[in-house]
N, C-alpha and C positions, 0 to 999 in steps of 0.2 A: 799171692795177693790176699791171703786170708785176713778177714776182718776189715778189709778196705771198703769204705762206703764214700761215694762221691756225690756232692751237691753242685749243680750248675745253676748259676744266677745270671739272668740276662734281662735287659729292659723289656723287650717284647719279642714276638715271633712274626713280625712283618717280614716280607721277602727281602732279604739283604744278606750281605756277606757274614756279618757277625751272627745273625740268626741261623744261617746255614751251618756255620761252624759249630754252634751249640747243638744242633740236631745231629750233625755227623758225630760229634763226640758222644752223644747219648746212645746212638746206634752202635758205635764201636764198644762202648762200655757194656752194652747188652750182650754183644758177641763174646766179650771176654768174661762174662758171668760175674761182673762187678756190680753190686747193687748201686743204683744211681737214680737221681731224680733231677728234673729241671724245673725251676720256679721263676716265673717272669713277673715284672713289676707293673706293667702297663696293660691292663685288660682291654681298655677301650681302644688303645692304639693298635692292638692285635686284632680285635674283633671288627673294627671299622675299616680295615685295609686288607688287600690281598695278603694272605699269611700262610705260613708253612703248616699250621695246625689243620687247615682245610686241604691244602695241596698234598700233604703227606699223611692224611688221615688213615689211609689203608696201612701204610708201613708202621705208623705209630700204634695202631691196633694190633697188627700181627706180631710186633715185637713186645707188646705190652709195656710200652715206654710210659714212664710216669712224668707227666707234665702238668703243672698246676699254676694258677695265677695267685698273686699276693693281693692283699688289701691295698687300697689306694695310698693312704697316708704313710709317711715315713715312720711315725710312732708305731702304727699298726704293723708295719713291715718288720720293725725291730722285735716286736712280740712274736710275730709269725716265725721268724728265723730262730729266735731263742728257743721256742718250743720245738722246732725241727731239730736243732742241735742237741737238745736234751733227750728227745724221744728216739731219734734215729741214729744218734751218735756218728754223724758224718765226720770223717777225719781229714777229708780234702774238700775244699770249696774251690771250684773253677769259676772265677768271677769275670764275666764278660761285660759288666756294667760298672765302669769306674765310679759312677755316682753312688753305687751301693756299698762301696768299700767301708765307709764310716758306719753304715747300718750294720754291716757284717761284723765289724770290730766290736761295736757295742753289744750286739747279740752274743758274740763269743764271750765277752766279759760276763754278762749276766747269766749265761748258761754254764759257766765254769768249764767251757769246752777247750780242748787243746787242738782243735782243727786248724789246719794250715790254709790260709787264704791266698790263693794264687790269682792275681789280677792280671788280665791280658788286655793291653791297649791296642785298639784297632783303628785309631785315627791319628793322622799327623797333627801335632799340637798347633802348627801354624794355621790350620784350617778352622780352628775354634776362635770365637770372639775372645778378646783379652780377659774379661772376667771369667768366662767359662773355662778358658785355658788355665787360669790361676787356680780355680776350684779343682780342676782335674789333678793338678800337681799336688795340691794339699791332700785330696782324697787318697792319692796313691801312697802317701807316707803311712797310711794305716793298714796297708797290705803286708803280709809276711814275705811274699815274693812278687816281684813285678816283671812282667814280660811284655814284649811287643812282637808283632808278627813280621816285621821287616827291619832291615838296617836303616832305611830312611826314617822310620818312626824313632828308632833309637838315637840317631844322629840329631834329629830335630829336637827331641826331648832334652838330650844332654846339652845341646847348643843353647836352648832357652834357659835351662837351669844355670848354666855356667856364665851367663852374661854379667852377673855382678856378685859380689861377695855375700850379700845378704841372702839372695836366693840359693846360693850354693850351700850355706849353712842351715837355712830353714827348710828348704825343699829338696835338698840333694841327698836326703837319707835313703831314698829308694831310687836307684837308677835301673832302667829296664835292660834286661838281657833279651837277645833275639830268640824267639821260639816260633818257628815257621808254621804257618797254617797247614792243613792237610785236607784230604778228601776221603769220605767213606766210600770205598771201592764197591761195596755191595749195591749202590744205587746207580751205577753207571750203565749206559747202554753197552751192548756187545761192541768189541773193537770194530771201528768203522770200516776198515779195509776188508774185513772178513764178511761183512753183511751185504755188500753189493758188488756187482761187477765193476771193473775199472771204467771210469768215465773219461770222456775226451775234453770236457770243459771243466773249469774250476768255479768254485762258489765261495764267496766271502760270507762270513757269519758274524753277526753282532748279537751278543747275549748280555742282557742287563736291563736296567730301568731306562726310561726315556727322559734322562736328565741332561742338562746342558753340558756339565763338566765331563760327561762320558762321550760327548760329541757324536751322537748317532747320525748327524747329518753327513758325516764322512761317507756313509754308504751311498747316498745319492751322488756325491761328488765322484766316487769311483765308478759308478755305473754310467755316468754321463761322459766320461772320458772316451774318446774315439778308439783309443788303443785297447780299451776294455770291453768292446762291443759284444764279445762272447762270454763275458763275466755275468754270473747271476748272484743273487744274494738271498740269504736266509736271516730273518730278524726274529729273535726269540726274546720275548718280554713277558713280565708277569701281567701287565695290563697295558692298554694302548687305546687312544681315541680312534673312532671310526673315521674321523676327519684326516688323521695322519695316514691311516691305511689307504683311504681313498686318494689322497694326494700322490702317494708313491705309485699306486696301481695305475692311476691315470697317466703317469709319465713313463713308467717302465713295464707295465703289463705283467706278463708271466715271468719276467726276469727276476721279480722279487716275490718271495714267499714269506708267510708269517706263521709263527707258532706262538700263540698267546695263552698264557695261564697254564702251561703244561710243566710237568716235571721234566728235568733234563733227560732222564732215562726214557721218556716217551717221545723224544725228538729223534728223528732219523738223520744222522750225520753221514756224510759220504766221503769216500776217498777223493782227495783233491780239495776238500774244504780248507779254508784258511780263516781262522778267527782273528778279528780285529778289536783291539781295546784301546782306542785313541784318547785316553784321559788327558785332561788339561786342567790342572789345579789353579792356574793363574800365577801372576808374579809374586803373590804373597807366600808361596810355598817354595822355600829354598831347596828342599829335598823332594825327590820323586820316587814313588813306589807305584809301579804300573802293572803289577801282576795280581790280578783278581783271582778269586776262587774259581771263577769260570775259566780263566786261562789254565789253571791247574787241572780242572776237569777235562779240558780239551787235550792237554798234554798226556793225560792218562789214556786217551783214545788214539794217540799218535797224530793228533791234529795240531799243527803249529799255530802260534799266535804272533801277531804284530803288535808291539807295545810301544809306549812312549819312550823316547830316548832318555837314557840315564836311570831307568827304573828296574834293571834286572839284577842288581847286586845281590839280592837275597837268594836267588836261584841260579847261580852260575852254571850248575850242571845242565840245566835245561837249555841254556844258550849253547853249550858245547855239544849237546845232543841234536841241535837243529830244531828245537821245539819252541824257541823264543827268538824273535828278531826285533831289535830296537829300531825305531823309525823317528826321524824328524818330520812331523806331519806337515810342516810348512815348506818342506823341500821335496818337490815332486820326484827328483832323481833318487833320493833316499827311500821314498815310498815305493817307487817302481822297482828298485833293486831288491828291497826286502820282500816285496810281493812275489817277484819272480823266483827268488831263492826258496821261499816258503812253498810255492806251488809245485816246485820240483821235488819236494820231500816225498819219498816212498817209504813209509815206516814198515818195519818188520816186527815179528813177534818179540824178538829180543829187545828192541827199542821200547816197545810198549810195556813189556814186563819190567824193564829197568825203571821206566818213568813211574809206573804204579807203585813199585817198591819204595821209591824215593818219596812219593807224595802221600802215601797212605796216612790217614788220620791217626793210625796206631802209633806212629812215630811221635806225633804231637802229644798224645796222651801218655806214652811211656815216660816222657820227660817230666810230666806233671806229677805222676804217681810213683816214680821209681824209688823215692825215699820212703815210701810207705809199704813197699812190697815185702 
């Protein structure tokens, strides 16, 4: 990897999947001794919200990770990146901001750089407004290489582009190939089943933001069911209102626990935990991708996840290993069956090691930099 230098571009470092991926990539590049920096476009969006720069401040400092903000205007960002490419001679750009693709291309031109722009799409096109979706398709044509993190995104993208002859010829120059996300293993807790003694009851886990499309209300529904009276719950969120906590505590008392604003490695998971990720994108999304980075983190600990039906195509190995179970959330029998099977999983060291080797962020990075080694 001699002379390889990597620049990561992202919109902001608010707590979310794209931002988590950027930081994991940066940590892995540090471990591989590859010079790298991350530059983000939205200072206010980062500073005014729960963010990874605060949450991961200790790791960022210990690893001497270089993370910098860009100026606000697009013109200033072009100048900023042009100077970066000339001075630092980055030969790979990992672009996690589709909107930055044109900026990167113009900066590449004015800096006379030969850097390769690898743009990674992290959202289903169907979930964008029509104008925003069209802009994303246009921006993508300015990338040297276009990737997406799931088969659902690739199918949705290609389906939209192929709808008519004009879009195929004007926007079909860049079709995304699937490049799966990964997890930086150095930030995970110890394997759950080795950290505690075996417990007699099971616990459901919800990890993520309190947004409607992630359906956090499912936790309350599961706890209310008479057949689940021995079930407890752990809710892990970057932030949450005291009103929401009070509402659940008043109904369920000690059966529900909260871990708010913590790093995933500082949360104690237990043998018998079952992660639930009941996403519902609505009827406007013809394709489903229901495996979050949190699901991958749990798989690395040997903890199974229940996910939305039709969303496991990208990670069939995890289904075969018993770490993913598809659920029709509107069908109680489907949910009960998947929950019982997941609760019965007893992961061993071989399973955990296999999952970690499969999910490691190093696999994601190798695919992006292999032509530069």
